[in-house]
Structure formats: C-alpha cells, structure tokens
C-alpha positions in Angstrom: -52.7 56.6 -41.0 -52.4 56.3 -44.4 -53.3 53.5 -46.7 -49.6 52.3 -46.8 -49.4 52.1 -42.9 -52.9 50.5 -42.6 -51.7 47.9 -45.2 -48.5 47.5 -42.9 -51.0 47.1 -39.9 -52.9 44.2 -41.7 -49.6 42.4 -42.7 -47.8 42.9 -39.4 -50.7 41.6 -37.7 -51.5 38.8 -39.9 -47.7 37.4 -39.6 -47.7 38.1 -35.8 -51.1 35.9 -35.5 -49.1 33.2 -37.0 -45.8 33.3 -34.9 -44.9 31.0 -32.4 -46.4 33.0 -29.2 -42.9 31.7 -27.1 -40.6 33.8 -29.4 -38.8 36.8 -28.5 -39.2 38.3 -31.9 -40.2 41.8 -31.8 -43.5 42.4 -32.3 -46.0 45.0 -33.3 -45.5 48.2 -30.7 -48.7 49.9 -29.5 -47.1 53.3 -30.9 -46.9 52.2 -34.3 -50.7 51.6 -34.5 -51.9 54.5 -32.0 -49.6 57.4 -33.8 -49.5 58.2 -37.8 -51.0 60.8 -40.3 -54.5 59.7 -40.9 -55.4 62.4 -43.1 -59.0 63.5 -43.5 -60.0 59.5 -44.1 -60.8 59.0 -40.6 -62.9 60.9 -37.7 -61.0 62.6 -35.0 -61.7 63.2 -31.6 -61.4 66.9 -31.4 -64.1 68.5 -29.3 -66.3 66.9 -26.1 -69.7 65.1 -27.5 -72.8 63.8 -26.1 -72.7 60.3 -24.9 -75.9 58.5 -25.2 -76.5 54.9 -23.9 -76.8 52.2 -24.7 -75.9 53.6 -28.1 -72.2 54.4 -27.0 -71.5 50.9 -25.7 -71.6 49.9 -29.6 -69.4 50.5 -32.3 -68.4 54.5 -33.9 -68.0 54.0 -37.9 -65.4 56.2 -39.0 -63.0 56.1 -36.5 -59.5 54.4 -36.9 -59.4 52.1 -33.5 -61.8 51.4 -31.1 -61.5 48.8 -28.0 -63.7 47.4 -25.5 -62.2 46.0 -22.4 -63.0 44.4 -19.7 -60.8 43.3 -16.9 -62.0 41.7 -13.4 -60.8 40.3 -10.1 -63.0 37.2 -9.3 -62.9 35.1 -5.7 -63.8 31.3 -5.8 -64.2 29.1 -3.0 -61.7 28.5 -0.4 -60.2 31.7 -1.2 -59.1 31.2 -4.3 -58.5 34.3 -6.5 -58.3 34.8 -10.2 -58.0 37.5 -12.6 -59.2 37.8 -16.1 -59.4 39.9 -19.4 -61.2 40.0 -22.6 -60.8 42.5 -25.0 -62.0 43.2 -28.6 -60.1 45.7 -30.7 -61.5 46.9 -34.3 -59.4 48.4 -36.7 -61.0 50.7 -39.4 -58.9 50.0 -42.8 -61.7 51.6 -45.0 -63.8 54.5 -43.7 -66.1 54.4 -46.4 -67.1 50.6 -46.3 -70.6 49.9 -45.4 -71.0 47.2 -42.7 -70.9 43.4 -44.1 -74.1 41.7 -45.5 -74.8 38.4 -43.8 -72.4 35.9 -45.1 -70.2 38.2 -46.7 -66.8 39.3 -45.5 -65.3 42.5 -46.1 -61.9 44.3 -45.7 -63.2 47.5 -44.0 -62.1 46.3 -40.4 -59.8 43.8 -38.8 -61.1 42.7 -35.7 -58.4 41.4 -32.9 -59.2 40.1 -29.5 -57.2 38.7 -26.3 -58.5 36.6 -23.6 -56.3 36.0 -20.6 -56.9 34.2 -17.0 -54.6 34.5 -14.1 -54.8 31.6 -11.3 -53.1 32.9 -8.6 -53.2 29.7 -6.6 -51.7 27.7 -9.4 -49.1 30.2 -10.2 -50.4 29.9 -13.9 -51.2 33.1 -16.7 -53.0 31.9 -19.8 -53.3 34.5 -22.5 -54.8 33.9 -26.3 -55.6 36.2 -29.1 -57.6 35.8 -32.4 -57.7 37.9 -35.7 -60.7 37.9 -38.3 -61.8 40.5 -40.8 -65.1 41.9 -40.5 -68.2 39.4 -41.3 -71.8 39.1 -40.2 -72.1 36.6 -37.4 -68.4 35.9 -37.1 -66.4 39.2 -36.5 -68.9 42.2 -35.9 -69.9 45.0 -33.7 -73.2 46.6 -33.5 -73.7 49.9 -33.6 -76.3 50.3 -31.0 -75.6 48.7 -27.8 -72.9 46.5 -26.6 -73.0 43.0 -29.0 -69.4 42.3 -30.1 -68.6 39.0 -31.6 -65.2 37.4 -32.4 -65.8 33.8 -33.3 -67.3 32.2 -30.0 -65.7 35.2 -28.0 -68.8 37.9 -27.2 -69.7 40.2 -24.8 -73.2 41.4 -25.0 -75.5 43.8 -23.2 -78.4 41.8 -21.5 -81.1 44.6 -20.6 -84.0 46.0 -22.3 -82.9 47.5 -25.8 -84.3 50.9 -24.7 -83.0 50.9 -21.1 -81.7 53.5 -19.3 -77.7 54.0 -19.3 -76.8 52.0 -16.3 -79.5 49.5 -16.6 -78.3 47.2 -18.7 -75.9 44.4 -17.5 -73.4 42.5 -19.6 -72.7 39.3 -20.2 -68.9 37.9 -21.3 -68.1 34.3 -22.5 -64.8 33.1 -24.0 -62.8 30.0 -24.2 -59.3 28.8 -25.0 -56.6 25.8 -23.8 -58.9 24.4 -21.1 -59.7 28.3 -19.7 -62.9 30.0 -20.1 -65.3 32.3 -18.6 -68.9 32.6 -18.1 -69.8 36.1 -16.4 -72.8 38.1 -15.7 -71.9 42.1 -14.9 -74.1 44.4 -13.3 -73.3 48.2 -13.1 -73.2 49.7 -9.7 -72.8 52.9 -10.9 -73.0 54.9 -14.5 -70.6 55.4 -17.2 -67.8 57.5 -15.9 -66.7 60.3 -18.6 -62.6 60.4 -18.6 -61.0 63.4 -19.4 -63.0 66.7 -20.7 -66.4 65.5 -20.6 -65.2 62.1 -22.4 -62.4 63.7 -24.8 -59.4 62.3 -23.5 -56.6 64.5 -24.7 -53.1 62.4 -25.5 -51.0 65.6 -26.3 -51.4 69.0 -27.6 -52.0 68.1 -31.1 -55.3 68.7 -32.5 -57.0 65.4 -32.9 -54.4 63.1 -31.1 -57.2 62.3 -28.3 -59.8 59.5 -27.8 -63.4 59.6 -26.7 -63.1 57.6 -23.4 -65.3 56.3 -20.6 -65.5 54.0 -18.0 -67.6 51.9 -15.8 -65.5 50.9 -12.8 -67.8 48.9 -10.7 -69.4 46.0 -12.1 -70.5 43.1 -9.8 -69.8 39.9 -11.4 -70.8 36.3 -10.6 -70.3 33.1 -13.0 -68.1 30.4 -13.9 -64.3 30.7 -14.7 -62.7 26.9 -16.0 -59.2 26.3 -15.6 -57.1 22.6 -16.7 -57.5 22.3 -12.6 -61.2 22.4 -12.3 -64.3 24.8 -12.8 -65.1 27.5 -10.4 -68.3 29.5 -9.4 -66.7 32.9 -8.8 -67.8 36.4 -7.6 -66.1 39.6 -7.9 -66.0 43.1 -9.8 -65.1 43.8 -13.0 -64.2 47.5 -14.8 -65.0 48.3 -18.5 -62.8 50.8 -20.4 -64.1 52.3 -23.6 -62.0 54.0 -25.9 -62.7 55.1 -29.9 -60.1 57.5 -31.9 -57.8 58.4 -34.8 -54.3 58.7 -34.3 -54.1 59.1 -30.4 -50.5 59.3 -29.7 -48.0 61.6 -30.5 -44.7 60.2 -32.4 -42.5 61.0 -29.2 -44.9 58.8 -26.5 -43.7 55.1 -26.6 -46.7 53.8 -24.5 -48.4 54.1 -21.2 -48.9 52.6 -17.7 -52.2 52.4 -16.6 -53.9 51.6 -13.3 -57.6 50.5 -12.4 -58.0 50.5 -8.5 -60.9 49.3 -6.6 -60.5 50.7 -3.1 -63.7 49.7 -1.5 -66.2 52.5 0.1 -67.2 53.7 -3.1 -64.0 54.4 -4.3 -62.2 54.4 -7.6 -59.1 55.5 -9.0 -58.0 55.2 -12.3 -54.5 56.8 -13.6 -52.6 56.8 -16.8 -48.9 57.7 -17.2 -48.4 58.6 -20.5 -44.3 57.9 -21.1 -42.2 59.7 -23.7 -39.4 57.7 -25.4 -36.7 58.8 -22.7 -39.1 57.1 -20.2 -40.4 60.3 -18.4 -43.9 61.2 -17.7 -45.7 62.8 -20.5 -47.8 66.2 -19.1 -51.2 65.0 -20.7 -50.8 62.1 -18.3 -54.1 62.0 -16.5 -56.6 60.1 -14.3 -60.0 60.2 -12.3 -61.2 59.4 -8.6 -64.5 58.6 -8.0 -65.9 58.9 -4.6 -69.3 58.0 -3.9 -70.4 58.6 -7.4 -68.4 62.2 -7.8 -65.8 62.1 -10.4 -62.8 64.3 -10.0 -60.3 64.8 -12.6 -56.8 64.3 -12.1 -54.2 65.7 -14.1 -50.3 64.9 -14.3 -49.6 67.1 -11.3 -52.3 65.3 -9.1 -50.3 61.8 -8.9 -46.9 60.6 -8.7 -45.7 57.4 -9.7 -42.3 55.6 -8.7 -41.3 52.4 -9.3 -39.8 50.0 -6.6 -39.1 46.9 -8.3 -38.7 45.5 -12.2 -39.2 42.1 -13.4 -37.6 40.8 -16.2 -40.0 38.5 -18.7 -38.3 34.9 -19.2 -40.5 34.7 -22.5 -39.7 38.1 -24.4 -36.6 39.5 -22.4 -38.7 42.8 -21.9 -38.3 44.7 -18.5 -41.2 45.9 -17.0 -42.1 47.7 -13.7 -43.7 45.5 -11.1 -44.1 47.3 -7.7 -45.2 50.8 -7.7 -45.5 54.0 -5.2 -48.9 55.5 -6.0 -49.6 58.7 -4.4 -52.0 61.5 -4.5 -50.6 64.2 -2.2 -53.8 66.2 -2.8 -55.9 63.5 -1.8 -53.6 62.6 1.3 -53.6 59.1 -0.3 -50.4 56.7 -0.7 -50.5 53.2 -2.2 -48.2 50.2 -2.5 -49.3 48.4 -6.0 -47.9 44.8 -6.7 -48.9 41.9 -8.8 -50.5 38.8 -7.5 -48.2 36.9 -10.0 -45.4 38.6 -11.7 -45.8 36.4 -15.2 -49.0 38.1 -16.6 -47.0 39.3 -20.1 -49.3 39.0 -23.1 -46.6 37.7 -25.2 -49.0 38.2 -28.5 -48.9 40.7 -31.9 -48.9 43.4 -29.2 -46.3 42.5 -26.5 -47.5 44.1 -23.4 -48.2 43.1 -19.4 -51.6 43.1 -18.2 -52.3 41.9 -14.7 -54.4 41.5 -11.4 -52.8 43.8 -8.7 -53.7 44.7 -5.1 -53.0 47.7 -3.4 -52.5 48.9 0.3 -51.8 51.9 2.1 -53.3 55.0 3.6 -56.2 57.7 2.9 -56.1 60.7 5.2 -54.7 58.7 7.6 -56.9 55.7 7.2 -55.9 52.3 6.0 -57.1 51.3 2.6 -56.8 48.4 0.7 -57.8 47.8 -2.9 -57.8 45.5 -6.1 -57.5 46.3 -9.6 -55.6 45.8 -12.8 -52.3 47.3 -14.4 -51.5 47.6 -18.2 -47.7 48.1 -19.3 -47.4 49.0 -23.0 -44.4 49.9 -24.9 -41.7 48.0 -23.2 -40.8 46.0 -26.1 
C-alpha cells in the first residue's frame, strides 16, 4: 500500500465513521484494504515462520494489517440463543514509527473495532464500530501477549505471563447501545496453524499471503446484556488471528468464511475466495480438526453451493443465506443456515457476519453443528 492509498484509507474510514449507519451509500470495500502495492515499506508473509505463544497472540509490528477476531454462539437460560462478535483491526500507516509513549498519540496506526450481538429470541441484531489513532491507554496492542484495548472495549489474556501456548484463558469486554459482554474463554485445544504451517497463501503472487492461526474451541461463560435484560451464558467461541501485507490479488473481490463446531471433537473451517466474476478462486482453503489432528483442505477438497439468497433492507446488498457444504473425501455433507438472516454489519466495511447452525451427515452418521459465517465483498 502506497502512502497515497494509506492516506485514502484513513480518510475513507474517518468519513465512514461519521456517516449515518442506515445509509445505503457505498462503504469501503475489503478488497481496497487487503490488496495494493506496499512496496518495500512493510513486512510480508512470504515463507513459514516459527509461532511462539503467548507472544504471537500480541501485535506484529511492520505488517500492514492485523486483526483479532472472536466470534461465539452462547446459550442462556430457557434455551435462549445468542451470538457475539468482537473484532479489533490494526492498520499500520507508518512501518518505521515507534510505539506511542504514555499519553501521546501517534499516526503510526489506526485501530478499528467491531462489536455485534445477535439475540435470536428477540430477532434482534446490534452492531457498532469504533475508531482511534494509536495511543497508549486508549488504542493499543501488546507485543508480548493478547492485550488489546480500544477505549473501553478490551480483549486480554488471563494467565501467567510465561504460560504455555494453550494455558492462558481470555477475557472479553465490550458495551454499546444497551448490549454488552463480559466473558471468560478457556481454550480446549492449542492454536491451529492454518495453511502451510501458519502461512496462508491467498494467491500465486509472492507476498499475497497472511500468517494465520485459529483457536477453534474456546469454552465460554459469563454475562451478556441486551436491552431486554442480562443473562448468564455458556457456550463456545472461536478466535481467528491474521496479520499480513496486501493479502489479496486485485482480481479477488472477497471471501465466504465458515467456522463450524460439529461436536465430537470436530471443527471445520473453510473459506472460499471469490474472483470478481463470483467464481471460486483456486487458493480457497480450510482445515478439518478431528480430536486435535489437523487436516489441511484445498479448494478441491470442498464444494459450496448456495441454495438461497437474502437481500438486505438496509443496504440493498444481496448475500447468500443457505448453503450446501460438502467434503466428498470425508463423506461430509452439511446444510448451513443462519439463525437470523439480518446480521449485516452496515459499517465502514459493509459485510455479513452471523451465527449459524448446520445439520447433515458424516460417513453415514447424523451430525449437527453451530458456528459463524462471514461474507465480504458483496457491496
């Protein structure tokens, strides 16, 4: 990303933050941010690296884009179902700048946060965003462990500073518009390195890749607040972590990402990268985790067929809404559908992200799952 594009990004995000969120005006497209020529200013993901935890839960200076992505399906009393998303993005604008000193603001990085809650029983979805330039105590991310702050939204490790990779639990806190979460997440399995030992290639172009790991089974408990009351909740969450510089090719429009917990110690993640004609890009990929063993999936290992679409009354965007997801080599066939169709985040980046359920068969045995789907590039 050139300095001109970086400045355009900053201005576009600032303008989007000020606009009416019910507007159908075009928002910044994900492909604008995840593609571009960064030259030699930023670091790139070009070869596998060693992952060291808990340090790699923290920030990675020098890379242009980084995110911490938590999603989860939670159950309350009386069989009530909720979904939540808490995400912080860090956009590095000056790769040579030092971290900010206490009380000082810097233009080195821009932080953006998204917080969303789905209340299935109330057919309600609430999404909010925040922006801040990097500033100690206001918007910052530790280099040593998970400790990310964006105003009064935060995500942090809650274990010993020298703990093992999967030893720390996490705490998430966020609040907006009568909705809030205060959750503790305990890993059941260690980090899963996606792609080639954590190097996730998005195209054949050198450096168009990310470092990517997931924590797919996080036992979750705590409190979730809505305008209709507060609820003690339990469930499972998923953490996705990526950092990169220019991960997408110019001909790639976005992606469809699925994270599914199928029970019986089985978790499935697939993402379909889409070209600008709507077709599946050959660098689409995923992983199947069974009893802690990870199997990499290529674009040839899964098939995704859209069975129904939904058009947003807020933006007019048309999103897939029901899918048939098949892994022929695993004898796995799933029908995936949202628990609420209207889970569009009509924010600076317009995209759909929501809690879903799945049912089908695996090797002739009935299976059911729960999870999240993200759809980008449908602007």
